[in-house]
SERO-4910 file (N, C-alpha, C, O; in steps of 0.05 Angstrom, whole numbers):
BEGIN
 pado doro    nc1    nc2    nc3   cac1   cac2   cac3    cc1    cc2    cc3    oc1    oc2    oc3
  Met    A   5400   1024   2038   5417   1011   2051   5435   1031   2055   5437   1051   2041
  Arg    A   5449   1025   2077   5474   1043   2082   5498   1030   2087   5504   1007   2094
  Phe    A   5512   1053   2081   5548   1049   2079   5563   1043   2099   5549   1047   2119
  Lys    A   5587   1036   2107   5601   1047   2121   5633   1046   2100   5636   1030   2082
  Leu    A   5651   1066   2107   5678   1065   2096   5701   1056   2112   5710   1069   2131
  Leu    A   5712   1034   2105   5723   1023   2117   5763   1037   2107   5768   1040   2083
  Leu    A   5778   1041   2125   5806   1049   2111   5820   1038   2126   5824   1043   2150
  Ala    A   5833   1016   2108   5862   1006   2134   5894   1011   2115   5902   1004   2093
  Phe    A   5904   1024   2134   5933   1017   2128   5948    996   2124   5948    984   2146
  Val    A   5964    984   2107   5972    963   2114   5999    952   2093   6002    953   2069
  Glu    A   6015    942   2115   6048    947   2096   6044    920   2066   6039    896   2065
  Asp    A   6051    940   2047   6042    935   2018   6055    900   2013   6051    891   1990
  Ser    A   6064    889   2026   6069    858   2030   6057    837   2036   6062    813   2037
  Arg    A   6028    856   2045   6002    849   2054   5977    845   2046   5960    830   2054
  Thr    A   5979    871   2016   5950    884   2011   5941    853   1995   5918    846   2001
  Asp    A   5954    837   1980   5934    820   1960   5921    805   1982   5897    799   1981
  Asp    A   5934    798   2003   5922    779   2032   5898    789   2044   5879    776   2053
  Val    A   5904    819   2044   5888    834   2055   5852    833   2044   5830    827   2055
  Leu    A   5864    845   2012   5838    851   1995   5819    821   1996   5795    822   1998
  Asp    A   5833    796   1993   5823    772   1995   5805    763   2015   5782    755   2012
  Ala    A   5822    766   2041   5805    762   2055   5780    776   2060   5759    767   2069
  Ala    A   5787    805   2052   5763    825   2054   5739    824   2033   5716    833   2038
  Arg    A   5745    816   2016   5723    803   1985   5713    781   2003   5691    788   2011
  Ala    A   5723    748   2017   5713    728   2023   5694    742   2050   5670    737   2047
  Ala    A   5699    755   2069   5680    770   2092   5660    789   2085   5645    798   2103
  Gly    A   5656    799   2055   5632    807   2050   5638    833   2023   5621    843   2008
  Ala    A   5665    837   2025   5666    862   2011   5670    863   1987   5684    847   1976
  Thr    A   5650    891   1970   5650    880   1943   5671    888   1927   5666    880   1904
  Gly    A   5695    903   1929   5711    915   1918   5722    929   1936   5718    927   1960
  Ala    A   5747    952   1918   5759    967   1935   5770    982   1918   5764    985   1895
  Thr    A   5792    997   1936   5810   1017   1917   5837   1019   1938   5837   1023   1962
  Val    A   5858   1017   1921   5877   1016   1930   5902   1036   1937   5923   1025   1929
  Ile    A   5907   1057   1946   5927   1078   1941   5954   1068   1947   5961   1065   1970
  Asn    A   5975   1062   1921   6003   1058   1941   6013   1078   1943   6006   1100   1935
  Asn    A   6046   1068   1963   6065   1079   1958   6060   1103   1988   6071   1126   1986
  Ala    A   6046   1096   2010   6036   1115   2033   6048   1112   2048   6061   1091   2049
  Arg    A   6049   1132   2069   6078   1138   2078   6071   1141   2117   6062   1162   2127
  Gly    A   6076   1122   2130   6064   1142   2155   6088   1134   2183   6111   1125   2179
  Glu    A   6076   1141   2208   6102   1144   2220   6074   1134   2253   6051   1141   2254
  Gly    A   6089   1119   2272   6073   1104   2296   6082   1104   2316   6099   1123   2314
  Leu    A   6083   1097   2333   6093   1107   2363   6121   1114   2373   6128   1129   2391
  Arg    A   6136   1094   2353   6163   1100   2353   6164   1104   2322   6152   1092   2305
  Lys    A   6187   1128   2322   6202   1134   2288   6220   1113   2293   6232   1102   2311
  Lys    A   6212   1113   2257   6231   1086   2248   6263   1093   2248   6273   1116   2247
  Lys    A   6275   1071   2250   6301   1081   2262   6321   1085   2221   6314   1076   2199
  Thr    A   6344   1101   2227   6360   1115   2202   6391   1094   2203   6402   1085   2223
  Phe    A   6396   1091   2180   6416   1068   2168   6437   1083   2158   6440   1077   2134
  Phe    A   6455   1100   2166   6478   1123   2151   6453   1143   2128   6455   1149   2105
  Gly    A   6428   1149   2151   6414   1177   2133   6398   1164   2124   6378   1178   2122
  Leu    A   6392   1136   2116   6374   1120   2099   6357   1117   2120   6361   1112   2144
  Asn    A   6328   1123   2103   6297   1113   2122   6295   1087   2118   6297   1077   2095
  Leu    A   6291   1071   2138   6292   1041   2132   6261   1042   2143   6251   1036   2165
  Glu    A   6249   1052   2120   6210   1046   2121   6195   1026   2100   6202   1022   2077
  Val    A   6174   1016   2111   6162    995   2098   6135   1017   2084   6118   1033   2091
  Gln    A   6142   1007   2066   6116   1019   2047   6088   1014   2054   6088    991   2063
  Arg    A   6067   1022   2055   6042   1028   2058   6025   1020   2040   6037   1008   2023
  Asp    A   6001   1019   2036   5980   1020   2019   5957   1022   2031   5952   1009   2050
  Val    A   5944   1036   2022   5915   1048   2033   5896   1037   2018   5895   1043   1994
  Leu    A   5878   1018   2032   5854   1004   2024   5829   1032   2035   5830   1047   2054
  Leu    A   5812   1029   2016   5783   1042   2014   5762   1018   2009   5761   1007   1988
  Phe    A   5749   1012   2026   5727    997   2019   5696   1002   2028   5694   1004   2052
  Val    A   5676   1004   2017   5648   1015   2015   5638    989   2020   5639    974   2001
  Val    A   5627    977   2047   5622    965   2058   5586    963   2066   5579    980   2083
  Glu    A   5562    940   2055   5549    955   2072   5553    947   2107   5570    932   2118
  Glu    A   5531    962   2119   5537    972   2145   5533    949   2162   5540    954   2185
  His    A   5526    926   2159   5522    902   2178   5545    881   2170   5550    861   2184
  Leu    A   5563    888   2142   5581    869   2146   5606    882   2154   5627    870   2155
  Ala    A   5605    906   2161   5618    929   2164   5639    911   2194   5662    905   2189
  Arg    A   5633    906   2209   5648    905   2236   5668    877   2222   5692    876   2217
  Ser    A   5644    854   2218   5666    826   2211   5679    831   2190   5692    810   2186
  Ile    A   5686    853   2165   5705    856   2153   5722    866   2164   5742    853   2160
  Leu    A   5726    887   2178   5741    903   2198   5755    883   2210   5776    874   2199
  Glu    A   5747    874   2233   5754    850   2245   5776    830   2221   5800    835   2225
  Thr    A   5772    815   2204   5782    801   2174   5804    818   2169   5825    805   2172
  Ile    A   5807    838   2163   5830    856   2159   5844    861   2180   5868    863   2174
  Glu    A   5839    865   2206   5860    865   2212   5864    843   2229   5869    854   2251
  Glu    A   5863    811   2233   5863    782   2227   5892    787   2203   5916    789   2204
  Val    A   5873    788   2186   5904    779   2164   5920    807   2161   5931    810   2139
  Gly    A   5921    818   2171   5945    852   2167   5954    848   2188   5972    864   2192
  Glu    A   5951    831   2208   5974    819   2227   5974    841   2248   5993    843   2263
  Phe    A   5942    868   2249   5958    892   2265   5975    896   2296   5996    907   2302
  Asp    A   5948    877   2313   5960    873   2340   5980    859   2341   5985    852   2364
  Arg    A   5997    850   2323   6027    841   2328   6043    841   2336   6054    825   2351
  Gly    A   6051    881   2321   6064    885   2348   6064    921   2333   6052    926   2312
  Thr    A   6079    942   2348   6073    971   2335   6082    969   2309   6099    954   2299
  Gly    A   6066    992   2296   6071    996   2265   6061    980   2246   6061    988   2223
  Glu    A   6049    952   2254   6036    945   2234   6025    943   2212   6028    932   2190
  Gly    A   6004    965   2233   5979    971   2209   5950    983   2226   5945    978   2249
  Ile    A   5940    995   2213   5911   1001   2230   5895   1014   2199   5900   1029   2180
  Ala    A   5873    994   2211   5848    998   2201   5821   1017   2212   5819   1007   2234
  Val    A   5804   1033   2211   5781   1051   2212   5762   1040   2201   5761   1022   2184
  Gln    A   5739   1056   2214   5706   1049   2200   5704   1077   2208   5715   1088   2227
  Leu    A   5679   1091   2183   5670   1108   2189   5640   1115   2165   5636   1110   2141
  Asp    A   5623   1127   2190   5589   1123   2171   5601   1139   2151   5622   1152   2151
  Val    A   5580   1134   2134   5578   1140   2103   5547   1152   2100   5526   1139   2105
  Glu    A   5546   1177   2094   5524   1191   2097   5510   1199   2079   5491   1214   2084
  Asp    A   5516   1190   2049   5509   1195   2023   5535   1184   2003   5559   1190   2001
  Ala    A   5524   1171   1994   5535   1149   1962   5521   1149   1935   5497   1149   1932
  Val    A   5545   1149   1912   5526   1143   1897   5544   1129   1868   5566   1138   1862
  Gly    A   5537   1115   1859   5547   1099   1840   5552   1064   1856   5563   1044   1845
  Val    A   5541   1065   1879   5534   1038   1884   5510   1021   1880   5505   1001   1892
  Ala    A   5496   1032   1861   5467   1011   1857   5470    982   1847   5452    967   1846
  His    A   5503    975   1838   5518    956   1836   5513    928   1857   5504    905   1857
  Gln    A   5532    957   1880   5532    935   1902   5505    927   1919   5504    907   1934
  Val    A   5483    945   1914   5456    945   1938   5446    922   1921   5435    904   1933
  Glu    A   5451    923   1879   5430    892   1878   5444    866   1888   5431    845   1891
  Ser    A   5460    867   1891   5477    842   1894   5493    834   1929   5507    816   1937
  Leu    A   5485    851   1938   5483    852   1982   5460    852   1989   5456    846   2013
  Thr    A   5437    859   1971   5410    855   1979   5407    822   2002   5406    820   2027
  Lys    A   5407    803   1982   5407    776   1992   5428    765   2011   5423    746   2025
  Val    A   5450    777   2011   5474    763   2025   5460    782   2056   5455    769   2076
  Val    A   5457    811   2054   5444    821   2086   5424    806   2098   5419    798   2120
  Glu    A   5414    806   2076   5382    790   2092   5380    766   2101   5362    759   2117
  Glu    A   5396    753   2093   5418    730   2100   5435    722   2139   5441    707   2157
  Arg    A   5435    752   2125   5448    753   2154   5435    768   2180   5439    765   2204
  Ile    A   5423    781   2170   5398    791   2192   5386    783   2197   5371    793   2213
***
């Protein structure tokens, strides 16, 4: 079984919704890194020297390759990334090797066989 790594940079107010939707789309778990900071196409404005930034969370999903694209599209839709600039971004990377995923392989085998 082959895996992909999905990285999603999400506004913290949408993290729980994105996690729930990704799980419903086939993700078996995630790692969340809180309080990330990023800068998009346009630099965020300041107010009296204070930055007006929205906190971001970084979500990491190791998912089976046949489910990866649909989970990625679900993350984009729920995170509303294409609504405007600076809403978030998600990328998919190949995973060459992974350990600690035996429990995922067992539960995903039936799911993947049904979908392909």
